[in-house]
C-alpha atoms as one frame of an Amber mdcrd trajectory, in Angstrom:
protein
 -34.129  11.090   2.708 -33.972  14.852   1.937 -31.267  14.846   4.431 -29.471
  11.899   3.074 -29.708  13.480  -0.486 -28.500  16.829   1.084 -25.654  14.782
   2.355 -24.525  13.379  -0.948 -24.565  16.776  -2.677 -22.178  17.872   0.189
 -20.089  14.425   0.351 -20.282  12.995  -3.136 -19.386   9.647  -3.634 -17.038
   9.043  -6.581 -16.869   5.418  -8.244 -13.875   5.204 -10.144 -14.644   4.967
 -13.725 -18.008   6.108 -13.590 -18.014   9.973 -12.515 -14.664  10.528 -14.018
 -15.145   8.884 -17.388 -11.696   7.230 -17.565 -10.663   3.524 -16.259 -10.526
   2.883 -12.654  -6.807   2.907 -12.549  -6.645   6.437 -14.232  -9.037   7.788
 -11.509  -6.940   6.376  -8.941  -3.845   7.547 -10.459  -5.017  10.893 -10.791
  -5.897  11.102  -7.177  -2.625   9.631  -6.442  -0.951  12.696  -7.600  -2.024
  14.261  -4.347  -0.889  11.544  -2.079   2.503  10.635  -1.983   3.868   6.818
  -0.949   6.805   6.281   1.301   9.264   3.683   0.011  12.334   1.766   1.685
  15.046  -0.397  -0.093  16.957  -2.946   1.444  19.795  -5.005  -0.122  23.172
  -6.372   1.035  24.745  -5.279  -2.417  25.945  -1.691  -2.196  25.542  -1.643
  -6.206  21.915  -2.493  -6.042  21.233   0.095  -3.350  22.727   3.043  -5.196
  20.915   1.524  -8.338  17.380   2.025  -6.545  18.112   5.421  -6.419  19.578
   6.218  -9.551  17.812   4.463 -12.052  14.466   5.884 -11.214  13.048   9.292
 -10.440  10.869   8.493  -7.426   9.816  11.840  -6.656   8.205  12.219 -10.011
   6.512   9.135  -9.753   4.728  10.184  -6.115   7.282   7.993  -3.816   9.095
   9.764  -1.385  12.179   7.426  -0.178  12.585   6.854   3.497  15.463   5.122
   3.547  18.058   2.563   2.029  19.383  -0.229   4.162  21.809  -3.118   3.774
  20.196  -5.652   5.896  16.863  -6.203   7.327  17.994  -5.958  10.908  19.054
  -2.322  10.340  15.585  -1.605   8.381  13.852  -3.436  10.996  15.104  -1.008
  13.551  13.912   1.609  11.203  10.542   0.506  10.621   9.600   0.028  14.214
   9.699   3.973  14.438   8.935   4.898  10.945   6.378   2.886   9.205   6.173
   3.138   5.301   3.838   2.389   2.557   6.074   0.183   0.429   9.060  -2.011
   0.892  11.417  -3.369  -1.694  13.745  -6.152   0.126  16.465  -8.599  -1.084
  15.773 -12.219   0.468  19.332 -13.027   1.057  20.830 -10.873   3.462  23.009
 -10.975   6.575  21.424 -10.725  10.466  17.939 -10.788   9.158  16.815 -11.931
   5.599  13.829 -10.476   3.698  11.552 -13.556   4.830  12.339 -13.018   8.468
  11.754  -9.288   7.570   8.488  -9.900   6.084   7.474 -11.901   9.050   7.949
  -9.166  11.213   6.268  -6.751   9.106   3.250  -8.813   8.748   2.920  -9.198
  12.595   3.721  -5.238  12.960   2.535  -3.451   9.964   0.227  -5.582   8.121
  -0.819  -2.847   5.389   2.465  -2.441   4.123   3.544  -3.742   0.545   6.389
  -5.751   0.428   8.174  -6.736  -2.550  10.598  -9.317  -2.498  13.759  -9.152
  -4.701  16.325 -12.157  -5.125  19.005 -13.711  -7.287  17.775 -17.163  -6.757
  14.525 -19.238  -7.900  14.018 -21.005  -4.771  10.408 -22.290  -4.597  10.453
 -22.366  -1.011  11.108 -18.812  -0.907   8.434 -18.229  -3.560   5.890 -20.336
  -1.327   7.034 -18.594   2.015   6.444 -15.511   0.470   2.718 -16.142  -1.018
   2.075 -17.439   2.604   3.370 -14.177   4.046   1.239 -12.172   1.808   4.247
 -10.729   0.060   2.826  -8.220  -2.764   5.359  -9.505  -5.453   8.162 -11.359
  -5.959  11.007  -9.976  -8.400  13.910 -12.101  -9.541  17.126 -10.219 -10.171
  18.478  -8.658 -12.040  14.945  -6.725 -12.499  14.583  -4.011 -15.106  13.755
  -0.400 -14.172  10.358  -0.648 -15.923   9.549  -4.071 -13.955  10.750  -2.200
 -10.671   8.859   0.683 -11.218   5.402  -1.087 -12.378   5.669  -3.176  -9.349
   5.783  -0.205  -7.130   3.257   1.407  -8.931   0.964  -1.721  -8.781   1.599
  -1.722  -4.742   0.699   2.149  -4.734  -2.579   1.549  -6.697  -3.351  -1.384
  -4.275  -2.849   0.889  -1.349  -5.200   3.392  -3.089  -7.709   1.031  -3.633
  -7.890  -0.232   0.136  -7.828   3.219   1.367 -10.896   3.937  -0.960 -12.715
   0.910   0.393 -11.886   1.714   3.960 -13.230   5.550   3.686 -16.412   4.008
   1.789 -17.092   1.600   4.613 -16.445   4.892   7.159 -18.958   6.654   5.329
 -21.387   3.867   4.950 -21.497   3.328   8.978 -21.723   7.125   9.338 -24.906
   7.115   7.250 -26.266   4.244   9.146 -25.665   5.771  12.191 -27.187   8.936
  11.355 -30.121   7.213   9.921 -30.750   5.293  13.077 -30.303   8.613  15.079
 -32.811  10.401  12.842 -35.634   7.550  13.209 -34.957   7.442  16.884 -35.639
  11.196  17.174 -38.621  11.033  15.180 -40.002   7.881  17.210 -39.728   5.485
  14.120 -37.595   3.016  15.954 -39.689   0.101  17.477 -39.327  -0.716  20.629
 -38.888  -4.603  21.826
């Protein structure tokens, strides 16, 4: 027990909203300042691609733009060598559309958050997007505020998943340490 307490002193467990005094989202956003997120934009319309870069100061908000592509096929070639955290992609594009790209991403990069962007309100697209676990579905024309909010929400979701994975890893480490201590001190029952 003393070793466990010593471990906790050296490796404090922070529960968002408990230690920091703020809300969970505020605590995560404070930590996000240290963590930057990679983002990729895909749209077949040049004016949309340009607006992705001009409307938001992504760097200021903690995002590094990894690339901007005009179709899913070029984006997929890039993604096979360079995984990213967040993707904002149009659905209707030549060569490989957004749904096909999302299918590939779910198979190869399951933790990537994908936001689908479309000018059409096709129910089939929305239904397929949900089946493939798209993070969000945005209707064109999307406002700067909606786009930024959706991307920040995706980053927040990544942060929560990473914090959960880290907590599970620490819990496993503590369990193993506890078992080894019991084994060393002869407190493990033999079957």
